[in-house]
Backbone as JSON, one array per atom type, in Angstrom:
{
  "sequence": "QIMKTRAELIAMTDQELEEYEQSLLAQWTPRIALENQIDRLSTEHKGQLELFRKLKNPDKPENLRLKNSILSLKDKIEGLKNKLDSLN",
  "N": [[-12.46, -10.68, 15.31], [-13.05, -10.73, 18.55], [-12.26, -8.16, 21.02], [-10.05, -8.56, 23.74], [-10.24, -9.02, 27.4], [-8.93, -7.3, 29.99], [-8.33, -9.27, 31.88], [-8.42, -11.48, 30.58], [-6.0, -10.9, 28.88], [-3.86, -10.69, 30.75], [-3.79, -13.24, 31.6], [-2.87, -14.67, 29.39], [-0.29, -16.46, 27.62], [3.07, -15.31, 26.52], [3.53, -16.09, 23.97], [0.83, -16.58, 22.99], [-0.23, -14.0, 23.4], [1.49, -12.54, 21.55], [0.58, -13.93, 19.23], [-2.28, -12.91, 19.23], [-1.75, -10.36, 19.11], [-0.59, -9.99, 16.39], [-3.11, -10.99, 15.14], [-4.81, -8.85, 15.48], [-3.29, -6.62, 14.23], [-3.45, -7.63, 11.61], [-6.03, -7.24, 11.04], [-6.37, -4.41, 11.41], [-4.67, -3.22, 9.73], [-5.44, -3.08, 6.89], [-7.59, -1.45, 7.14], [-6.51, 0.75, 8.04], [-4.97, 1.57, 5.71], [-7.03, 2.19, 4.0], [-8.13, 4.16, 5.12], [-6.05, 6.05, 4.78], [-5.79, 6.19, 2.12], [-8.32, 7.5, 1.53], [-8.21, 9.83, 2.81], [-5.94, 10.9, 1.55], [-6.96, 10.99, -1.28], [-9.32, 12.57, -0.72], [-8.01, 15.07, -0.02], [-6.76, 15.8, -2.44], [-9.13, 15.87, -4.07], [-10.72, 18.0, -2.93], [-8.89, 20.03, -3.38], [-8.53, 20.35, -6.19], [-11.43, 20.77, -6.56], [-11.54, 23.4, -5.41], [-10.01, 24.77, -7.15], [-11.56, 24.55, -9.66], [-13.88, 25.93, -8.88], [-13.1, 28.29, -8.97], [-12.69, 29.02, -11.58], [-13.61, 31.14, -14.45], [-15.35, 30.52, -16.46], [-16.49, 27.39, -15.9], [-17.6, 25.42, -17.48], [-16.41, 25.38, -19.88], [-15.08, 23.75, -22.66], [-12.4, 23.11, -22.43], [-12.13, 22.88, -19.65], [-13.11, 20.3, -19.11], [-11.34, 18.02, -18.55], [-10.47, 18.68, -16.13], [-12.92, 18.65, -14.71], [-13.96, 16.09, -15.05], [-11.76, 14.66, -13.66], [-12.35, 15.53, -10.91], [-14.79, 14.3, -10.54], [-14.2, 11.63, -10.89], [-12.55, 11.35, -8.79], [-14.19, 11.61, -6.65], [-15.86, 9.41, -7.26], [-14.05, 7.33, -6.64], [-13.44, 7.87, -3.96], [-15.94, 7.16, -2.53], [-16.27, 4.72, -3.25], [-13.9, 3.56, -1.86], [-14.87, 4.24, 0.75], [-16.96, 2.84, 1.04], [-15.85, 0.17, 1.05], [-14.18, 0.47, 3.36], [-16.4, 0.58, 5.03], [-17.58, -1.92, 4.86], [-15.7, -3.47, 6.27], [-16.26, -3.37, 8.84]],
  "CA": [[-12.03, -11.43, 16.43], [-13.58, -9.88, 19.63], [-11.21, -7.66, 22.03], [-10.02, -9.48, 25.01], [-10.49, -8.32, 28.32], [-7.7, -6.84, 30.7], [-8.1, -10.34, 32.71], [-7.79, -12.43, 29.51], [-4.73, -10.4, 28.25], [-3.05, -10.93, 31.59], [-3.79, -14.81, 31.72], [-2.31, -15.23, 28.0], [1.21, -16.51, 27.59], [3.78, -14.64, 25.63], [3.16, -16.65, 22.57], [-0.64, -16.35, 22.97], [-0.18, -12.55, 23.27], [2.01, -12.31, 20.26], [-0.48, -14.21, 18.2], [-3.49, -12.0, 19.37], [-1.44, -8.92, 18.54], [-0.67, -10.23, 14.94], [-4.45, -11.03, 14.57], [-5.36, -7.43, 15.47], [-2.56, -6.04, 13.48], [-3.88, -7.88, 10.26], [-7.36, -6.7, 10.81], [-6.25, -3.2, 11.38], [-3.73, -2.82, 8.54], [-6.5, -2.77, 5.74], [-8.52, -0.39, 7.64], [-5.71, 2.09, 8.08], [-4.63, 1.81, 4.41], [-8.14, 2.43, 3.25], [-8.32, 5.46, 5.66], [-4.92, 6.9, 4.53], [-6.12, 6.41, 0.76], [-9.35, 8.26, 1.51], [-7.57, 10.95, 3.25], [-5.1, 11.52, 0.34], [-7.87, 11.58, -2.31], [-10.11, 13.85, -0.27], [-7.37, 16.27, -0.07], [-6.61, 15.95, -3.62], [-10.33, 16.34, -4.46], [-10.96, 19.36, -2.33], [-7.8, 21.17, -4.22], [-9.26, 20.34, -7.58], [-12.72, 21.35, -6.62], [-11.41, 24.79, -5.12], [-9.44, 25.33, -8.49], [-12.73, 24.48, -10.31], [-14.75, 26.97, -8.34], [-12.36, 29.74, -9.29], [-12.79, 29.29, -13.08], [-14.75, 31.93, -14.95], [-16.31, 29.63, -17.28], [-16.06, 26.26, -15.55], [-18.24, 24.49, -18.48], [-15.66, 25.41, -21.19], [-14.46, 22.48, -22.98], [-10.86, 22.9, -22.1], [-12.05, 22.46, -18.27], [-13.68, 19.02, -19.07], [-10.54, 17.17, -17.7], [-10.51, 18.72, -14.5], [-14.3, 18.41, -14.15], [-13.78, 14.61, -14.97], [-11.07, 14.2, -12.66], [-13.11, 15.68, -9.82], [-15.95, 13.59, -10.43], [-13.51, 10.49, -10.73], [-12.09, 11.23, -7.51], [-15.38, 11.48, -5.82], [-16.25, 8.17, -7.15], [-13.15, 6.42, -5.91], [-13.59, 8.26, -2.56], [-17.19, 6.71, -2.31], [-15.76, 3.26, -3.19], [-13.08, 3.29, -0.73], [-15.67, 4.47, 2.01], [-17.87, 1.53, 1.11], [-14.93, -0.86, 1.32], [-14.07, 0.69, 4.73], [-17.54, 0.13, 5.89], [-17.67, -3.5, 4.75], [-14.71, -4.18, 6.97], [-16.83, -3.49, 10.25]],
  "C": [[-12.46, -10.4, 17.52], [-12.44, -9.49, 20.62], [-11.4, -8.62, 23.24], [-9.98, -8.5, 25.94], [-9.13, -8.01, 29.21], [-7.3, -8.45, 31.44], [-7.64, -11.5, 31.68], [-6.25, -12.24, 29.23], [-3.52, -10.98, 29.37], [-2.74, -12.48, 31.74], [-3.1, -15.5, 30.46], [-0.7, -15.44, 28.19], [1.99, -15.67, 26.61], [3.58, -14.83, 24.25], [1.64, -16.43, 22.07], [-0.79, -14.59, 22.54], [0.35, -11.98, 21.82], [1.17, -12.9, 19.07], [-1.78, -13.44, 18.14], [-3.02, -10.72, 18.71], [-1.17, -9.11, 17.13], [-2.05, -10.32, 14.39], [-5.0, -9.56, 14.59], [-4.72, -6.55, 14.58], [-3.24, -6.36, 11.89], [-5.24, -7.26, 10.05], [-7.24, -5.26, 10.56], [-5.36, -2.59, 10.09], [-4.65, -2.38, 7.31], [-7.15, -1.64, 5.85], [-7.71, 1.01, 7.55], [-5.31, 2.46, 6.65], [-5.73, 2.31, 3.76], [-8.24, 4.02, 3.83], [-7.34, 6.55, 4.98], [-5.39, 7.23, 3.03], [-7.28, 7.45, 0.64], [-8.95, 9.53, 1.86], [-6.9, 11.8, 2.19], [-5.88, 11.91, -0.94], [-8.7, 12.67, -1.97], [-9.38, 15.04, -0.36], [-7.34, 16.9, -1.58], [-8.03, 16.56, -4.21], [-10.85, 17.62, -4.15], [-9.95, 20.47, -2.99], [-8.39, 21.29, -5.36], [-10.75, 21.09, -7.58], [-12.58, 22.92, -6.38], [-10.96, 25.49, -6.63], [-10.72, 25.49, -9.38], [-13.52, 25.56, -9.97], [-14.17, 28.13, -8.76], [-12.4, 30.06, -10.5], [-13.81, 30.32, -13.31], [-15.75, 31.38, -15.56], [-16.1, 28.45, -17.05], [-16.53, 25.05, -16.52], [-17.52, 24.54, -19.7], [-15.16, 24.07, -21.53], [-13.06, 22.1, -22.45], [-10.86, 22.59, -20.59], [-12.69, 21.1, -18.1], [-12.73, 18.41, -18.34], [-10.65, 17.35, -16.43], [-11.9, 18.41, -13.92], [-14.53, 16.75, -14.07], [-12.94, 14.2, -14.04], [-11.64, 14.18, -11.3], [-13.94, 14.55, -9.58], [-15.3, 11.83, -10.28], [-13.08, 10.29, -9.43], [-13.06, 11.07, -6.35], [-15.94, 10.19, -5.76], [-15.44, 7.2, -6.34], [-13.24, 6.66, -4.19], [-14.76, 7.33, -1.96], [-16.81, 5.15, -2.15], [-14.92, 2.77, -2.14], [-13.81, 3.3, 0.6], [-16.43, 3.38, 2.11], [-17.18, 0.38, 1.47], [-14.71, -0.78, 2.92], [-15.27, 0.13, 5.78], [-17.88, -1.4, 6.06], [-16.73, -4.1, 5.85], [-15.3, -4.29, 8.55], [-17.67, -4.88, 10.36]]
}
């Protein structure tokens, strides 16, 4: 839905304004949810990556779980970013 101009908003009834507000909220809620997920996962990814970089032997088998978690987070973040882009 296209954003209304100030003049259009002034001309609207209270009921029309409420409906318009609800339609905007419905559009923005998924975007905000995706942005929050991306932020949360990015923070987790960054922390795990810092931990991984501090390891003396990052390629040891016991570090495979951490490495896979980092790669998984990266994939999830990219997928969420693609969803976010598709909302435009």
